[in-house]
C-alpha positions in Angstrom: 85.2 104.1 88.9 85.7 107.3 91.0 89.0 109.1 91.3 91.7 107.1 89.5 94.6 106.0 91.7 97.1 106.7 88.9 96.6 109.2 86.1 99.0 109.3 83.1 98.3 112.4 80.9 100.0 113.1 77.6 103.3 111.5 78.6 106.0 111.6 76.0 109.7 110.6 76.2 112.2 111.5 73.6 115.8 110.4 73.2 117.1 113.0 70.8 114.9 112.8 67.7 113.5 109.4 68.7 110.1 109.4 70.4 110.0 106.3 72.8 106.6 107.5 74.1 104.3 109.8 72.2 101.3 111.4 74.1 100.4 108.4 76.3 97.3 108.8 78.4 95.4 106.3 80.6 94.1 105.8 84.2 94.5 103.0 86.7 91.9 102.4 89.4 92.9 101.7 93.0 93.6 97.9 93.4 93.5 97.3 89.7 96.0 95.0 87.9 97.0 96.5 84.6 99.4 95.1 82.0 101.4 97.0 79.5 101.5 94.8 76.4 103.3 95.2 73.1 106.2 94.1 71.0 109.8 94.7 71.9 110.7 98.4 71.5 107.1 99.7 71.8 107.9 101.8 74.9 106.3 99.7 77.6 109.4 99.5 79.9 110.2 103.2 79.3 106.6 104.0 80.4 107.0 101.9 83.5 110.3 103.6 84.3 108.8 107.1 83.8 106.0 106.1 86.3 108.7 105.1 88.8 110.8 108.2 88.2 113.8 106.1 86.9 113.4 108.0 83.6 112.3 111.6 83.4 109.5 112.0 80.8 109.8 114.9 78.3 106.2 116.0 78.4 103.0 115.3 80.2 102.2 114.5 83.9 101.8 111.6 86.2 99.5 111.8 89.2 99.5 109.1 91.9 96.8 109.2 94.7 96.0 112.8 93.8 99.7 114.0 94.0 101.5 115.1 90.9 104.7 113.0 91.0 106.0 114.0 87.6 109.1 115.7 88.9 109.7 113.8 92.1 112.7 111.5 92.4 112.1 107.8 92.8 112.8 107.9 96.6 109.8 110.2 97.1 107.4 108.1 95.1 105.3 105.4 96.6 106.0 102.2 94.7 107.8 98.8 94.9 109.4 97.3 91.8 110.4 93.9 90.7 112.9 93.7 87.8 113.3 90.9 85.2 116.8 90.2 86.6 115.5 89.9 90.2 118.3 92.2 91.4 118.7 90.4 94.7 121.8 91.1 96.9 123.8 87.9 96.4 125.6 88.2 99.8 122.4 88.7 101.8 120.1 86.0 103.1 116.5 85.7 101.9 115.3 87.4 105.1 117.8 90.2 104.8 116.9 90.8 101.1 113.2 91.0 102.0 113.8 93.3 105.0 116.3 95.5 103.3 113.9 98.4 102.5 112.5 98.2 106.0 115.9 98.7 107.5 116.4 101.8 105.3 113.0 103.1 106.6 114.3 102.8 110.2 111.9 100.0 111.3 112.9 98.1 114.5 114.3 94.6 114.3 111.2 92.9 115.8 108.8 94.5 113.3 111.1 93.7 110.4 111.2 90.0 111.5 107.5 89.9 111.7 106.9 91.5 108.3 109.5 89.3 106.6 107.9 86.2 108.1 104.5 87.4 107.0 105.6 88.0 103.4 107.6 84.8 103.1 104.6 82.9 104.1 102.5 84.8 101.6 104.8 83.9 98.7 105.3 80.3 99.9 108.9 80.6 101.2 108.6 80.0 104.9 111.7 78.2 106.2 114.0 79.7 103.5 115.0 82.7 105.5 118.7 81.8 106.0 119.4 80.8 102.4 121.2 83.1 100.0 119.9 83.7 96.4 122.4 81.2 94.8 120.7 78.4 96.8 117.3 79.2 95.3 115.7 78.3 92.0 114.7 81.1 89.5 111.1 80.9 90.6 112.1 81.1 94.3 114.3 84.1 93.6 111.5 85.9 91.9 109.2 85.3 94.9 111.9 86.8 97.1 112.1 89.9 94.8 108.3 90.1 95.0 108.3 89.9 98.8 111.0 92.6 99.0 109.0 94.9 96.7 105.9 94.4 98.9 107.7 94.8 102.3 107.2 98.6 102.7 103.5 98.2 101.8 103.7 100.4 98.6 100.7 101.9 97.1 101.8 100.9 93.6 103.6 97.7 92.6 105.6 97.7 89.3 106.6 94.5 87.6 109.0 94.7 84.7 108.7 91.4 82.7 109.2 89.5 86.0 108.5 86.0 84.5 110.3 86.2 81.2 113.5 84.4 82.4 111.6 81.4 83.7 110.6 78.2 82.0 107.0 77.8 80.8 105.7 75.6 83.7 107.3 77.8 86.4 106.0 80.9 84.6 102.4 79.6 84.4 102.5 78.7 88.2 104.0 82.0 89.2 101.6 84.1 87.3 98.7 82.5 89.2 100.6 83.1 92.5 101.4 86.7 91.7 97.8 87.4 90.8 96.6 85.7 94.0 99.0 87.7 96.2 97.9 91.0 94.4 94.2 90.2 94.9 94.7 89.4 98.6 96.7 92.6 99.3 94.6 94.8 97.0 97.8 96.6 95.8 97.5 98.6 92.6 99.8 96.8 90.1 101.2 97.5 86.7 103.1 94.7 84.9 105.1 95.0 81.6 105.0 92.0 79.4 105.3 91.1 75.7 103.5 87.8 76.4 99.8 88.1 75.4 98.9 85.0 77.4 100.3 86.5 80.6 98.4 89.7 80.0 95.1 88.0 79.2 95.3 85.7 82.2 96.5 88.2 84.8 95.2 91.6 84.0 92.0 93.4 84.8 92.8 95.7 81.9 95.4 95.8 79.2 97.2 98.8 77.7 98.3 97.8 74.3 101.3 99.9 73.1 102.8 100.2 69.6 105.6 102.6 68.5 105.2 104.6 71.7 101.5 105.1 71.4 98.4 103.6 73.0 96.5 101.5 70.5 93.8 100.3 72.9 92.9 100.1 76.6 90.4 97.5 77.7 89.7 94.3 79.4 91.3 91.1 78.1 87.9 90.1 76.7 87.5 93.5 74.9 90.9 93.6 73.3 90.5 90.1 72.0 86.8 90.2 70.9 86.7 93.9 69.8 90.2 95.0 68.8 90.2 98.7 68.1 92.8 98.7 65.4 94.3 96.2 62.9 97.5 96.2 65.0 95.6 95.0 68.1 93.7 92.5 66.0 96.9 90.9 64.7 98.9 91.2 67.9 96.3 89.7 70.2 95.8 86.1 69.2 95.5 85.2 65.5 93.4 87.0 62.9 92.5 86.5 59.3 92.4 89.7 57.2 90.7 89.6 53.8 90.0 92.3 51.2 86.2 92.9 51.0 83.6 95.3 49.6 80.5 96.7 51.4 77.5 95.3 49.6 74.9 97.1 51.7 74.4 98.2 55.3 75.2 95.2 57.5 76.7 93.0 54.8 80.1 92.7 53.0 81.4 90.4 50.3 84.7 88.6 50.7 84.9 87.1 47.3 81.9 84.7 47.2 81.5 84.9 51.0 78.6 87.0 52.2 79.4 88.2 55.7 76.8 89.9 58.0 78.7 92.5 60.0 78.4 96.0 61.5 79.4 98.2 58.6 79.4 101.3 60.7 80.3 104.4 58.7 81.4 102.4 55.6 79.0 103.0 52.7 78.0 100.6 50.0 80.8 100.0 47.5 83.6 100.9 50.0 86.7 98.7 49.9 87.4 97.4 53.4 89.5 94.9 55.3 87.4 92.2 56.9 88.9 90.6 60.0 87.8 87.4 61.7 89.3 84.9 64.1 90.3 81.4 62.9 87.9 79.8 65.4 85.0 81.8 63.8 85.5 80.4 60.3 83.1 77.4 59.9 84.5 74.6 57.8 82.3 71.8 56.5 82.8 68.9 54.1 79.9 69.6 51.7 79.2 71.7 48.6 79.0 75.4 49.4 75.6 77.0 49.7 74.8 80.6 48.4 76.9 83.1 50.3 79.6 80.5 51.1 82.9 79.7 49.5 84.6 76.5 48.3 88.1 76.0 49.5 91.0 73.5 49.4 92.8 72.5 52.6 96.5 73.3 51.8 98.0 72.3 55.1 97.0 71.0 58.5 98.9 72.0 61.7 98.5 70.2 65.0 98.2 72.5 68.0 97.3 70.3 70.9 93.6 70.4 71.6 92.8 71.9 68.2 94.1 71.8 64.6 94.7 74.8 62.3 93.7 74.5 58.7 95.4 76.6 56.0 92.8 77.2 53.3 92.8 78.5 49.7 89.3 79.7 48.9 88.2 80.4 45.4 87.7 84.1 44.8 89.6 85.1 48.0 93.1 86.3 47.5 94.4 85.7 51.0 95.2 82.4 52.6 92.7 81.8 55.4 93.2 80.0 58.7 90.6 78.0 60.6 90.9 76.4 64.0 88.9 73.3 64.7 88.7 71.5 68.0 90.2 68.1 67.9 87.5 65.5 68.0 88.0 62.8 70.6 85.7 60.5 68.7 83.4 60.6 65.7 84.3 62.3 62.3 87.9 63.3 61.8 88.9 66.8 60.8 89.6 67.6 57.2 93.1 66.8 55.8 95.3 68.4 53.2 93.8 68.2 49.8 90.1 68.0 51.0 87.6 70.3 49.4 85.3 72.1 52.0 82.7 74.8 52.3 83.4 78.0 54.2 81.1 80.4 56.0 81.4 83.1 58.6 78.5 83.3 61.1 76.7 86.7 61.6 78.5 89.2 63.9 81.8 87.3 64.0 83.8 89.7 61.8 85.1 93.3 62.1 85.8 95.9 59.5 88.8 98.2 59.1 89.8 100.7 56.5 91.3 98.9 53.5 95.1 98.7 53.5 96.7 101.3 51.4 
């Protein structure tokens, strides 16, 4: 990957006795789109503000383009930022909002007009130059905020939950547009979000945070298919966790279910937690074969293109969930009260230390 564009090393931030960030470290490559993902209060916005210099971190260092910016004020750091609240100047026109930073940089009027026109075209707002923010929709205001952040051609673009105030359809459209703009410009971008769908559809890599610590850094595919910790497994998507015991190398028993899985350093007889996605649990209307389990369908939940079954399996303490694609034609999915056979195909489960 070469020299990282942004290096965050051992960054901690304390407010009195409370540690908002605790030894956070990761790299961002030039031109990469990275999402900070985690629940409310996990430290993701604090981390973004430390990178921008809007908060001063307590320990660690932040290096941007080879320069240690740890103690530099925001005005001396090379970034543009888009806030959740848009933070547009209500008395200025769209054009003046976008060009505001360029005026402060001392650019001449002609170059400012050209740059503003270029950016408004890029974000789909050509012809809106003379309007004020109150005349725009929420999605349009966010586009103006994005154009304003990009106007000085920053090396780093910071987005603090920029879509959370918008309705679902506008949010889905804008996340595609933001990703397209970022790809075309090649600007290194960090976005804070608590929405896993946003992170998975927009990011090149995701930094998953919990209680001020990094749980995992990886591609959207990696954090979904190979979650490093139980927290990531549960936070990203939906996960079944079931008490299990290692039968032998490469095999665990979840009650009557025999599961072929990488047992790693767990030895025979070890108590473990076996995790598997609802879409990886195979449900069939037939008697169970050896190594399978018999279960009763307790509840069926309709979720658009698929249905979720809540299952009570004999010999398994936990309620299990299975996701089945809705059939357009042919056999219908099981219904509440049905008895079914369950199995987990080889390689579809992961093991974690048993909960204590």
